[in-house]
C-alpha positions in Angstrom: 0.0 0.0 0.0 1.1 3.5 -0.6 1.6 5.2 2.7 -0.6 8.2 2.9 1.2 11.0 4.8 -1.3 13.8 4.3 -4.3 15.1 2.4 -3.3 18.1 0.2 -5.5 20.7 -1.3 -5.4 20.5 -5.0 -5.7 24.4 -5.3 -3.7 26.0 -2.5 -1.4 23.1 -1.5 -2.3 23.2 2.2 -1.6 19.8 3.9 -4.1 18.2 6.3 -3.6 15.1 8.5 -4.3 11.8 6.6 -7.7 11.5 8.1 -11.2 11.4 6.5 -12.2 14.9 5.2 -15.1 15.0 2.8 -15.9 18.7 2.3 -12.6 19.8 0.8 -10.1 22.5 1.8 -11.5 24.8 4.6 -9.2 27.6 3.6 -10.3 27.6 0.0 -14.0 27.3 1.0 -13.6 30.4 3.2 -12.4 32.2 0.0 -15.5 31.1 -1.8 -13.9 28.2 -3.8 -14.7 24.5 -3.3 -11.4 22.6 -3.8 -11.0 18.9 -3.1 -8.2 17.2 -1.3 -5.9 14.4 -2.6 -3.8 11.9 -0.7 -0.1 12.4 -0.7 2.1 9.3 -0.4 5.5 8.6 1.2 8.4 7.5 -0.9 7.5 5.0 -3.7 10.1 3.1 -5.6 9.6 3.6 -9.3 11.6 0.5 -10.2 8.9 -2.0 -9.0 5.9 -0.1 -10.3 5.7 -1.5 -13.9 6.5 -5.0 -12.6 3.6 -4.8 -10.2 1.3 -3.3 -12.7 2.1 -6.1 -15.2 0.7 -8.7 -12.9 -2.1 -10.6 -14.7 -5.7 -10.7 -13.8 -8.4 -8.2 -12.7 -8.7 -6.5 -9.3 -7.0 -3.3 -8.2 -4.6 -5.0 -5.8 -1.8 -4.9 -8.3 -1.9 -1.1 -8.1 -1.7 -1.0 -4.3 1.6 0.8 -4.2 -0.2 3.9 -5.4 -3.6 3.4 -3.6 -4.6 4.5 -0.1 -5.7 1.1 1.1 -3.8 -2.1 1.9 -6.1 -4.3 -0.2 -9.1 -3.0 -2.2 -12.4 -4.9 -1.8 -12.6 -6.8 -5.1 -15.2 -8.3 -7.4 -12.7 -8.6 -10.2 -12.9 -5.0 -11.4 -10.4 -3.4 -13.8 -8.4 -5.0 -16.6 -11.1 -3.7 -19.0 -10.3 -4.0 -22.7 -8.8 -1.2 -24.7 -10.2 -1.8 -28.2 -9.1 -0.3 -31.5 -12.2 1.0 -33.3 -11.3 1.3 -37.0 -14.8 1.6 -38.5 -16.0 4.2 -36.0 -12.7 5.9 -36.3 -13.1 6.1 -40.0 -16.4 7.8 -39.6 -15.0 10.4 -37.2 -11.7 10.8 -39.1 -9.7 9.4 -36.3 -7.7 6.3 -37.5 -6.1 5.8 -34.1 -9.4 5.7 -32.2 -9.4 3.3 -29.1 -12.3 2.6 -26.7 -11.7 1.8 -23.0 -14.8 -0.3 -22.3 -15.5 0.2 -18.6 -18.9 -1.4 -19.0 -17.0 -4.7 -18.5 -16.6 -4.0 -14.8 -18.6 -6.2 -12.4 -21.5 -3.8 -12.0 -21.2 -2.4 -15.5 -19.4 0.9 -14.9 -16.1 2.6 -14.1 -17.6 3.4 -10.6 -16.5 0.0 -9.5 -12.9 1.3 -9.3 -14.0 4.0 -6.8 -16.1 1.5 -4.8 -13.3 -1.0 -4.5 -11.2 1.6 -2.7 -13.8 3.5 -0.8 -15.4 0.5 0.7 -12.0 -0.9 1.8 -11.3 2.5 3.4 -14.7 2.5 5.2 -14.0 -0.9 6.5 -10.6 0.1 7.8 -12.3 3.0 9.6 -14.8 0.8 11.3 -17.8 2.2 9.4 -21.0 0.2 9.4 -22.9 2.1 6.7 -21.6 3.5 3.4 -23.6 6.1 1.5 -23.7 7.9 -1.9 -25.8 10.4 -3.8 -26.3 8.7 -7.2 -28.6 8.4 -10.2 -27.4 4.8 -10.7 -23.9 3.8 -11.5 -22.2 5.0 -8.3 -25.0 3.6 -6.2 -24.9 0.2 -7.9 -21.1 0.0 -7.5 -21.2 1.0 -3.8 -24.0 -1.3 -3.1 -22.3 -4.3 -4.7 -19.0 -3.7 -3.0 -20.7 -3.0 0.4 -22.4 -6.3 0.0 -19.1 -8.0 -0.7 -17.6 -6.4 2.4 -20.6 -7.0 4.7 -21.5 -3.3 5.1 -24.8 -1.6 4.8 -25.4 0.7 1.9 -27.8 3.6 1.6 -28.3 5.4 -1.7 -29.8 8.9 -2.1 -31.1 8.8 -5.6 -33.6 10.8 -7.8 -37.2 10.2 -8.5 -37.4 9.2 -12.1 -33.9 7.5 -12.2 -33.7 4.8 -14.8 -35.6 1.7 -13.6 -32.8 -0.7 -14.5 -30.4 1.3 -12.3 -32.9 1.3 -9.4 -33.4 -2.4 -9.7 -29.7 -3.1 -9.8 -29.0 -1.0 -6.7 -31.8 -2.7 -4.7 -30.8 -6.2 -5.9 -27.5 -5.7 -4.0 -29.4 -5.0 -0.8 -29.0 -1.2 -0.8 -31.7 0.9 0.9 -32.8 3.7 -1.5 -34.3 7.1 -0.7 -35.3 9.3 -3.7 -35.8 13.1 -3.9 -37.2 15.3 -6.6 -34.3 17.7 -6.6 -30.6 16.7 -6.8 -29.6 19.2 -4.1 -32.0 17.7 -1.6 -30.1 14.5 -1.7 -27.0 16.3 -0.4 -28.8 17.9 2.5 -30.1 14.5 3.7 -26.8 12.8 3.1 -24.9 15.5 5.0 -27.2 14.9 8.0 -26.6 11.2 7.9 -22.8 11.6 7.6 -22.5 14.3 10.3 -25.0 12.9 12.8 -24.9 9.2 12.3 -21.3 8.7 11.1 -22.2 7.1 7.7 -19.2 6.9 5.4 -19.7 8.9 2.2 -18.5 7.9 -1.3 -19.7 11.0 -3.2 -20.0 14.8 -2.9 -22.7 16.1 -0.6 -21.8 19.8 -0.3 -22.7 22.9 -2.4 -20.8 24.2 -4.3 -19.7 20.7 -5.2 -16.2 19.7 -4.2 -16.1 16.2 -5.7 -16.1 12.7 -4.3 -14.4 11.1 -1.3 -10.6 11.8 -1.8 -9.7 8.2 -1.1 -12.3 6.8 -3.5 -11.3 9.1 -6.3 -7.8 7.5 -6.2 -9.4 4.3 -7.7 -9.9 6.1 -11.1 -6.1 6.5 -11.5 -6.0 2.8 -12.4 -7.7 3.6 -15.7 -4.7 5.6 -16.7 -2.3 2.9 -15.6 -4.1 0.3 -17.7 -4.3 2.5 -20.8 -0.5 3.1 -20.6 0.2 -0.6 -20.1 -1.9 -1.6 -23.1 -0.1 0.9 -25.2 3.3 -0.6 -24.4 3.9 1.8 -21.5 3.2 4.8 -23.7 0.7 7.6 -23.6 -2.0 8.3 -26.2 -2.2 11.7 -27.7 -5.7 12.4 -26.4 -8.1 10.9 -23.8 -11.8 11.9 -23.8 -13.7 11.4 -20.5 -17.5 11.8 -19.9 -17.6 14.3 -17.0 -19.9 15.4 -14.3 -18.2 16.5 -11.1 -14.8 15.3 -12.5 -13.9 12.5 -10.1 -13.0 10.2 -13.0 -11.4 13.1 -15.0 -9.2 14.2 -12.1 -8.3 10.6 -11.2 -7.2 9.8 -14.8 -5.1 12.9 -15.1 -3.5 12.2 -11.7 -2.7 8.7 -12.8 -1.0 9.7 -16.0 0.9 12.4 -14.0 2.2 9.8 -11.6 3.4 7.6 -14.5 5.3 10.6 -15.9 6.8 11.5 -12.5 8.0 8.0 -12.0 9.4 7.7 -15.5 7.1 5.0 -16.6 5.8 7.1 -19.5 7.5 10.1 -21.1 4.6 12.5 -21.5 1.2 13.5 -20.4 -1.7 13.0 -22.9 -4.1 15.8 -23.5 -7.2 14.9 -21.6 -10.6 16.4 -22.5 -14.0 16.6 -20.8 -17.1 15.4 -22.6 -20.0 17.2 -20.8 -23.6 18.0 -21.5 -24.4 21.6 -20.5 -21.0 23.3 -20.7 -20.0 24.3 -17.2 -16.4 23.5 -17.9 -16.4 24.8 -21.5 -17.7 28.2 -20.4 -15.2 28.4 -17.5 -12.3 27.6 -19.8 -13.4 30.1 -22.4 -13.8 32.8 -19.8 -10.6 32.0 -18.0 -12.5 31.5 -14.7 -10.8 29.8 -11.7 -14.1 28.2 -10.7 -16.6 26.3 -12.9 -19.5 28.2 -14.4 -23.1 27.5 -13.4 -25.1 27.1 -16.6 -28.8 26.3 -17.3 -29.7 22.6 -17.1 -32.6 20.6 -18.4 -33.7 17.0 -18.7 -31.1 15.0 -20.7 -30.7 11.5 -21.9 -27.2 11.6 -20.5 -28.5 11.4 -17.0 -25.2 10.2 -15.4 -23.4 13.4 -16.3 -26.3 15.9 -16.5 -25.1 18.6 -14.1 -25.3 22.4 -14.5 -22.2 23.1 -12.5 -19.0 21.0 -12.3 -16.0 21.3 -9.9 -12.7 23.0 -9.4 -11.0 19.6 -9.6 -12.3 19.1 -13.1 -11.0 22.5 -14.3 -7.7 21.8 -12.6 -7.4 18.4 -14.4 -8.1 19.9 -17.8 -5.5 22.7 -17.3 -2.9 20.3 -16.0 -3.4 18.0 -19.0 -3.7 20.8 -21.7 -7.2 19.7 -22.4 -10.5 21.2 -23.4 -14.2 20.7 -22.8 -16.9 19.8 -25.3 -20.6 20.3 -24.5 -22.8 17.8 -26.3 -26.3 18.8 -25.2 -28.4 17.5 -28.0 -30.1 14.2 -27.1 -30.3 13.3 -30.8 -26.6 13.7 -31.2 -25.9 11.6 -28.1 -28.3 8.8 -29.2 -26.8 8.9 -32.7 -23.3 8.4 -31.2 -24.6 5.5 -29.1 -26.1 3.8 -32.2 -22.9 4.3 -34.2 -20.8 2.9 -31.5 -22.9 -0.2 -31.2 -23.4 -0.7 -35.0 -19.8 0.0 -36.0 -17.9 -1.6 -33.2 -20.4 -3.9 -31.3 -20.2 -1.9 -28.1 -23.5 -1.0 -26.4 -22.7 1.9 -24.1 -24.8 4.1 -21.8 -25.8 7.5 -23.4 -23.5 9.3 -21.0 -20.6 7.2 -22.2 -21.5 7.8 -25.8 -21.0 11.6 -25.2 -17.3 10.9 -25.3 -17.6 9.6 -28.8 -19.6 12.6 -29.9 -17.1 14.9 -28.3 -14.2 13.2 -30.0 -15.9 13.8 -33.3 -16.2 17.5 -32.5 -12.6 17.7 -31.4 -11.5 16.2 -34.7 -13.7 18.5 -36.7 -12.2 21.5 -34.9 -8.7 20.3 -35.5 -7.9 19.8 -31.9 -7.3 16.1 -32.7 -5.0 15.9 -35.7 -4.6 13.2 -38.4 -2.5 10.3 -37.1 -3.0 10.9 -33.5 -4.1 8.3 -31.0 -7.3 8.9 -29.1 -8.9 7.0 -26.2 -12.5 7.5 -25.4 -13.6 6.2 -22.0 -16.9 4.3 -22.2 -17.9 4.7 -18.6 -20.9 2.3 -18.5 -22.8 -0.3 -20.4 -26.0 0.6 -22.2 -27.8 -2.1 -20.3 -28.0 0.4 -17.5 -30.5 2.6 -19.4 -32.0 0.6 -22.3 -35.2 2.6 -22.5 -33.4 5.7 -23.9 -32.4 4.2 -27.2 -35.5 1.9 -27.5 -37.7 4.7 -28.7 -35.3 5.5 -31.6 -35.3 1.9 -32.9 -37.7 0.5 -35.4 -40.3 -2.2 -34.6 -39.5 -5.8 -34.8 -41.6 -7.5 -37.6 -43.5 -10.5 -36.4 -44.2 -13.1 -39.2 -45.3 -16.6 -39.7 -43.4 -19.3 -41.6 -43.8 -17.4 -44.8 -40.7 -17.3 -47.1 -42.4 -14.7 -49.3 -42.8 -12.3 -46.4 -39.2 -13.0 -45.4 -38.0 -12.1 -48.9 -40.1 -9.0 -48.8 -38.5 -7.9 -45.6 -34.9 -8.5 -46.8 -35.5 -7.4 -50.4 -34.7 -10.8 -51.9 -31.2 -10.6 -50.5 -29.3 -13.8 -49.9 
């Protein structure tokens, strides 16, 4: 395990004791900015890192030298495939397009990496209940890993969340409470954390600071796996579906560690694929904090926020990245269909936003010919099948009639 010696503010650099702090840096918050903390580790030997990372098999234990727990709780997460996507890449003008399919994780999303670490941390701290504010993926992941560890899980979710996600969370034994407004979840969750000692995995303060600093470390392992699959090299670009930026920050932090330890020689440019444009507006205006923009119902429910976080902005600036706002449901669903039809990967609409954003980045010349691009497909489409169902044609029902079959297929053999 990496020895955590402090929690450091990602904005002002102030160090705090390596104890659980979930509301970010108190100094920055007093200045009106919500900045998350990140674990700082004692000395790590670079020599053994790539050897440990090369250990076969799923589970995040092989990355323990750079994680804040001795042994993550495991359901076999990680080791998800990095797939070259030539047909979809040809449509987008990106020959070097790769897809990191996080839908192959045990509960079907990248959130399993967070849950493996945060549940282990909760267990180390003697917590009996873990909790999260989630529309689905985070709640399902936390519920499954809590069940694995024998802990209780309570999910504060939204009325109208996708039925498949609600069923998945409940199937793992989680207790669910739904609210009409997203912010109401945070108020209830804050009460439970502060009064009852429940251990939180996600943000619950406003303005949002981001997730549990220890749990966010689990997302670094996505960067480690990408670099390993590319022969210990870095792609030119990585495109990440982004809400509060936990995954984005973790991936950038992971690549940064690999550069610092000499495992790879450069940082890729990392871009945010968002819906409403909180990060895009902040970058264009040169703001230090994310912008609050109008929101509305979106098919990309997992990343549909009207305000992001400082950590997301910091990650983009550290990695020389940009933000693309893909707010049109039709464009998102088209990207979802193209991804499935061209490459056989059925991703959640929020994941497909990365593909749509990559196409826009190529059209604007941010991505240049010959460059290698990795899109992070954060979750499987089985989480939210009803969104695309309305866009698909009806299935013909016929009897044993060859003539009707020929009519349907136009006499094709």
